[in-house]
N, C-alpha and C positions, 0 to 999 in steps of 0.2 A: 406280455400284457400286464399292466399294473393292476394290482389288487388293492381295493380300498376297504377299510373296515372301521367300525366303531368298537372301541375297547372300553368296557364298563368295569370300573375298578372299585373294590372295597378296600379301604385303608384302615390302619390303626386309628381309633377315635382321635379327632383333633389334628390329624396329620395330612389332610387332603391338600392344603396349600403347598406343603413341602413336596408332595408327590406331583402336583401340577408343575411346580418349578423344575423338578428333575425331568419330567416327561418332556417339557418344552425344549430341553437341551438335546434331545435325542433325534438324530437324523431319521426322517420318515414320519415323525409326528407333525401333523399339519396344524393341529390345535388340541388343547387340553383345557378342561374347565372343572372347577369344583361345582358340584350340583347338589340339590336336595333330592330326597327319595331313597330308593333301594340301594343306590350306589353313591359313592362319594366323589368320584371323578369319572368323567367321560372324555375319551380322547378319540380323535379322528386320525387314522394312520394310513400310510401307503407302503406297499412292498412290491417287489418285482413279481412275485408269484405266491401261490399258497404255501409252498415249502418255506420260502423266505419269510412269510408272515408268521408261520409257526416258530421259526427260529428267532425272529424278532421278539415275539411275546415271551418265549422262554429264556432268552439270553439277555434281554434288556429290561422288559417290564417286570417280570417276576423277580428279578434280582434287585429291584429298587427297595431301599429301606421303607418299611411301613406299608408295602403292598401286601394285602392279605389274600385276595382272591380276584380273579378276572373272569369276565365273560366276553367273548369276541363275536361280533356279528359282522359277517362279510356283506358288503354292498353288492346287490345283484342286478341293479339297473345301470 
């Protein structure tokens, strides 16, 4: 069963465009946008299951330059 989630990302100030560009190149990222508000980037991602989602976040997203913090919300419908 495919898991879908929104990843809310706080970046180094002024670096959201670079994070969006890097996120857009990662398999499993369906879309990523710079946004205003509490977060700098919002990405919509898909993974095989919850374990794969956790590995994806820790091994891909958290390792991108200028990513400071993430919050992940899994889609439930």
